[in-house]
BAKE-334944 format. One line per 8 residues: number of its first residue (from 1); for each residue x, y, z of C-alpha. Coordinates in nm, 3 decimals, m for minus. Layout:
NUM) X,Y,Z; ...
***
This chain:
1) m7.844,m4.828,m8.848; m7.717,m4.786,m9.205; m7.659,m4.427,m9.315; m7.868,m4.357,m9.627; m7.890,m3.979,m9.599; m7.692,m3.901,m9.915; m7.616,m4.061,m10.249; m7.259,m4.108,m10.130
9) m7.382,m4.295,m9.824; m7.610,m4.514,m10.037; m7.318,m4.596,m10.266; m7.115,m4.701,m9.962; m7.401,m4.925,m9.846; m7.421,m5.089,m10.188; m7.045,m5.147,m10.191; m7.060,m5.306,m9.844
17) m7.335,m5.554,m9.935; m7.265,m5.914,m9.831; m7.204,m6.201,m10.072; m7.384,m6.534,m10.078; m7.281,m6.810,m9.837; m7.040,m7.021,m10.043; m7.051,m7.314,m9.802; m7.431,m7.335,m9.818
25) m7.419,m7.309,m10.196; m7.158,m7.586,m10.214; m7.368,m7.802,m9.982; m7.676,m7.748,m10.196; m7.482,m7.832,m10.510; m7.359,m8.154,m10.349; m7.708,m8.247,m10.234; m7.853,m8.177,m10.578
33) m7.612,m8.431,m10.726; m7.736,m8.702,m10.490; m8.112,m8.666,m10.541; m8.316,m8.940,m10.703; m8.321,m8.803,m11.056; m8.093,m8.793,m11.357; m7.847,m8.501,m11.348; m8.015,m8.182,m11.473
41) m8.357,m8.346,m11.504; m8.527,m8.065,m11.311; m8.372,m7.800,m11.535; m8.376,m7.447,m11.398; m8.542,m7.564,m11.076; m8.206,m7.707,m10.976; m8.024,m7.380,m11.044; m8.290,m7.186,m10.854
49) m8.262,m7.407,m10.548; m7.883,m7.377,m10.537; m7.901,m6.999,m10.588; m8.155,m6.962,m10.309; m7.958,m7.187,m10.073; m7.653,m6.963,m10.108; m7.845,m6.654,m10.001; m8.045,m6.836,m9.733
57) m7.726,m6.977,m9.581; m7.884,m7.321,m9.571; m7.805,m7.614,m9.802; m8.157,m7.753,m9.755; m8.385,m7.448,m9.730; m8.758,m7.386,m9.744; m8.956,m7.064,m9.795; m9.166,m6.992,m9.488
65) m9.196,m6.612,m9.468; m9.215,m6.437,m9.807; m9.283,m6.064,m9.808; m9.449,m5.849,m10.075; m9.397,m5.472,m10.058; m9.602,m5.238,m10.277; m9.492,m4.875,m10.302; m9.706,m4.595,m10.445
73) m9.603,m4.252,m10.569; m9.730,m3.976,m10.795; m9.540,m3.826,m11.087; m9.543,m3.463,m11.194; m9.486,m3.573,m11.551; m9.828,m3.743,m11.550; m9.980,m3.397,m11.610; m9.839,m3.415,m11.963
81) m10.090,m3.682,m12.069; m9.857,m3.982,m12.070; m10.110,m4.224,m11.917; m10.455,m4.347,m12.006; m10.559,m4.285,m11.643; m10.559,m3.969,m11.427; m10.320,m3.934,m11.129; m10.611,m3.973,m10.887
89) m10.609,m4.345,m10.966; m10.287,m4.390,m10.766; m10.459,m4.296,m10.440; m10.771,m4.493,m10.531; m10.563,m4.805,m10.597; m10.381,m4.764,m10.266; m10.722,m4.779,m10.098; m10.801,m5.090,m10.301
97) m10.473,m5.254,m10.193; m10.548,m5.177,m9.830; m10.899,m5.318,m9.866; m10.762,m5.641,m10.015; m10.926,m5.594,m10.354; m10.635,m5.589,m10.601; m10.471,m5.870,m10.794; m10.156,m5.845,m10.582
105) m10.361,m5.908,m10.268; m10.491,m6.234,m10.412; m10.152,m6.347,m10.540; m9.983,m6.261,m10.211; m10.242,m6.460,m10.018; m10.204,m6.749,m10.262; m9.827,m6.749,m10.206; m9.861,m6.728,m9.827
113) m9.683,m6.391,m9.832; m9.731,m6.100,m9.596; m9.807,m5.784,m9.794; m9.763,m5.421,m9.697; m9.845,m5.104,m9.889; m9.643,m4.784,m9.853; m9.786,m4.463,m10.003; m9.515,m4.201,m10.046
121) m9.631,m3.839,m10.031; m9.915,m3.890,m10.279; m10.031,m3.532,m10.226; m9.692,m3.409,m10.348; m9.608,m3.544,m10.694; m9.247,m3.544,m10.804; m9.140,m3.249,m11.019; m9.195,m3.260,m11.395
129) m8.867,m3.406,m11.517; m8.892,m3.230,m11.852; m8.800,m2.915,m11.658; m8.524,m3.061,m11.438; m8.475,m3.341,m11.181; m8.788,m3.516,m11.058; m8.650,m3.536,m10.705; m8.393,m3.358,m10.496
137) m8.115,m3.556,m10.334; m8.298,m3.542,m10.002; m8.623,m3.666,m10.160; m8.468,m3.963,m10.338; m8.273,m4.061,m10.026; m8.591,m4.042,m9.815; m8.780,m4.267,m10.058; m8.486,m4.509,m10.082
145) m8.474,m4.525,m9.702; m8.847,m4.600,m9.684; m8.793,m4.902,m9.906; m8.481,m5.018,m9.721; m8.653,m4.997,m9.382; m8.971,m5.169,m9.504; m8.792,m5.502,m9.549; m8.876,m5.744,m9.268
153) m8.549,m5.889,m9.140; m8.737,m6.214,m9.064; m8.855,m6.252,m9.424; m8.692,m6.522,m9.635; m8.796,m6.387,m9.976; m8.891,m6.043,m10.107; m9.109,m5.919,m10.392; m9.145,m5.548,m10.465
161) m9.432,m5.394,m10.658; m9.552,m5.045,m10.742; m9.842,m4.819,m10.824; m9.800,m4.477,m10.978; m9.976,m4.321,m11.276; m9.704,m4.217,m11.520; m9.441,m4.456,m11.391; m9.387,m4.647,m11.715
169) m9.279,m4.312,m11.860; m9.039,m4.267,m11.569; m8.907,m4.622,m11.607; m8.855,m4.587,m11.983; m8.668,m4.261,m11.925; m8.443,m4.429,m11.667; m8.361,m4.718,m11.897; m8.295,m4.487,m12.191
177) m8.060,m4.276,m11.980; m7.867,m4.578,m11.852; m7.865,m4.809,m12.154; m7.899,m4.570,m12.446; m8.111,m4.614,m12.758; m8.451,m4.464,m12.823; m8.698,m4.754,m12.835; m8.762,m4.833,m12.469
185) m9.104,m4.664,m12.456; m9.415,m4.884,m12.443; m9.787,m4.828,m12.409; m9.798,m4.873,m12.029; m10.162,m4.856,m11.920; m10.271,m4.883,m12.282; m10.224,m4.541,m12.439; m10.315,m4.497,m12.805
193) m10.072,m4.393,m13.078; m10.104,m4.025,m12.987; m10.040,m4.106,m12.623; m9.736,m4.312,m12.714; m9.600,m4.021,m12.918; m9.652,m3.791,m12.617; m9.462,m4.034,m12.395; m9.174,m4.047,m12.640
201) m9.160,m3.668,m12.663; m9.175,m3.629,m12.285; m8.892,m3.879,m12.237; m8.679,m3.702,m12.497; m8.738,m3.372,m12.318; m8.655,m3.531,m11.983; m8.327,m3.667,m12.111; m8.236,m3.328,m12.255
209) m8.315,m3.157,m11.924; m8.120,m3.418,m11.723; m7.791,m3.505,m11.897; m7.618,m3.840,m11.847; m7.568,m3.925,m11.480; m7.481,m4.220,m11.255; m7.741,m4.481,m11.161; m7.857,m4.310,m10.842
217) m7.848,m3.967,m11.005; m8.068,m4.099,m11.288; m8.303,m4.242,m11.025; m8.336,m3.895,m10.870; m8.361,m3.710,m11.200; m8.609,m3.933,m11.382; m8.757,m4.168,m11.124; m9.046,m4.151,m10.882
225) m9.066,m4.201,m10.510; m9.210,m4.552,m10.552; m8.931,m4.643,m10.795; m8.667,m4.518,m10.549; m8.838,m4.709,m10.267; m8.825,m5.030,m10.470; m8.454,m4.976,m10.528; m8.413,m4.921,m10.154
233) m8.603,m5.239,m10.069; m8.401,m5.448,m10.314; m8.079,m5.309,m10.167; m8.206,m5.350,m9.812; m8.286,m5.714,m9.879; m7.931,m5.765,m10.003; m7.792,m5.623,m9.679; m7.992,m5.893,m9.497
241) m7.908,m6.166,m9.751; m8.279,m6.201,m9.837; m8.334,m6.326,m10.195; m8.552,m6.113,m10.424; m8.783,m6.193,m10.714; m8.797,m5.897,m10.951; m9.126,m5.799,m11.112; m9.174,m5.630,m11.448
249) m9.051,m5.327,m11.641; m9.078,m5.066,m11.366; m8.928,m5.282,m11.093; m8.642,m5.377,m11.323; m8.578,m5.008,m11.401; m8.533,m4.952,m11.027; m8.300,m5.252,m11.011; m8.103,m5.124,m11.310
257) m8.014,m4.810,m11.114; m7.851,m5.030,m10.850; m7.662,m5.238,m11.103; m7.538,m4.923,m11.274; m7.387,m4.815,m10.941; m7.244,m5.147,m10.822; m7.165,m5.453,m11.033; m7.319,m5.759,m10.869
265) m7.579,m5.553,m10.680; m7.850,m5.785,m10.816; m7.681,m6.120,m10.755; m7.947,m6.194,m10.492; m8.226,m6.138,m10.748; m8.402,m6.349,m11.009; m8.650,m6.222,m11.267; m9.002,m6.336,m11.189
273) m9.153,m6.292,m11.533; m9.132,m6.138,m11.876; m9.373,m5.847,m11.896; m9.582,m5.767,m12.202; m9.430,m5.416,m12.188; m9.237,m5.441,m12.512; m8.884,m5.349,m12.403; m8.877,m5.568,m12.092
281) m8.706,m5.858,m12.269; m8.412,m5.639,m12.368; m8.395,m5.492,m12.020; m8.371,m5.841,m11.871; m8.091,m5.918,m12.116; m7.908,m5.608,m11.994; m7.957,m5.721,m11.635; m7.840,m6.074,m11.718
289) m8.166,m6.225,m11.591; m8.379,m6.499,m11.746; m8.748,m6.479,m11.650; m8.921,m6.764,m11.471; m9.261,m6.699,m11.631; m9.393,m6.544,m11.953; m9.770,m6.499,m11.930; m9.832,m6.168,m12.105
297) m9.873,m5.979,m11.777; m9.839,m5.600,m11.770; m10.023,m5.510,m11.451; m9.731,m5.420,m11.226; m9.807,m5.421,m10.851; m9.552,m5.704,m10.812; m9.807,m5.945,m10.961; m9.578,m6.148,m11.188
305) m9.308,m6.179,m10.922; m9.565,m6.284,m10.659; m9.692,m6.557,m10.888; m9.333,m6.673,m10.945; m9.296,m6.736,m10.570; m9.473,m7.066,m10.641; m9.206,m7.168,m10.891; m8.931,m7.103,m10.639
313) m9.124,m7.286,m10.369; m9.155,m7.581,m10.606; m8.781,m7.578,m10.672; m8.707,m7.586,m10.300; m8.972,m7.849,m10.227; m8.795,m8.083,m10.468; m8.444,m7.990,m10.355; m8.509,m8.013,m9.982
321) m8.778,m8.282,m9.979; m8.659,m8.542,m10.227; m8.470,m8.846,m10.108; m8.110,m8.907,m10.205; m8.016,m9.227,m10.385; m7.871,m9.358,m10.060; m8.182,m9.273,m9.858; m8.415,m9.432,m10.112
329) m8.201,m9.738,m10.172; m8.191,m9.660,m10.543; m7.883,m9.731,m10.751; m7.721,m9.407,m10.864; m7.626,m9.543,m11.204
***
């Protein structure tokens, strides 16, 4: 079992992460060149299929067992009025997830994905990060481990989602700490101008109380348990060579903490969609990811990434199901 009991141990796990299967990737590239279509005619679908093949270790793969993990946590900073909704909504939405009533339930079912919900100490919000770190080292490691261990080793694709009132504030603080600048704050659940100003002031106070740190230290200082769990799940999937579709602003903030610690930590990830949360486009640029979809979504829960499963399935259906020129008896030109 991988040791994740300290930030040092997590860094070692990130450094030891496996690379893609170069032989499978080469085989997929070769197959793509023989399919009955002009070169490049399927655009990004071709690149997606080759990328996935490398991580699946199969030159002609299919998606049969996608997994969606939703993590929930409460934030101490929510008491400062940074959300349009009260913290009680986190627990209420967890009940809705478990009853099958949320958007992510429908999109997971539509994608043929198994979905699990993990509520992380909802009765114990993280500390108010304007006064110091949101989590201790032990707390962030525990949440990270929850995410890592939640990944099904038999899954062949992972999506991570979240629920946590106040977590767009946490995510914006993380991104500001790691990328700099002062315009990463959006309206989240739909706060008005006064609410946006409160968020900006809270983030500024949080940064002042938690000076510049490494990626994992920023995750502990400014993140939430659900954000740390998403980071853990993304890293855990990498250890198993399971490809990941990233969701929106909050998920990408979790992913950014990993990339800040280890270059290439997100090579097994693609961006599912461009969120309507204003700064997401620039965050994706910083991550080096081009979104598959842009539909104005800003729900979270993993919803955009779950919908993007269908795009990846389509890419693999073409790549693995199409005939080659030789098989079809068609002149290659």
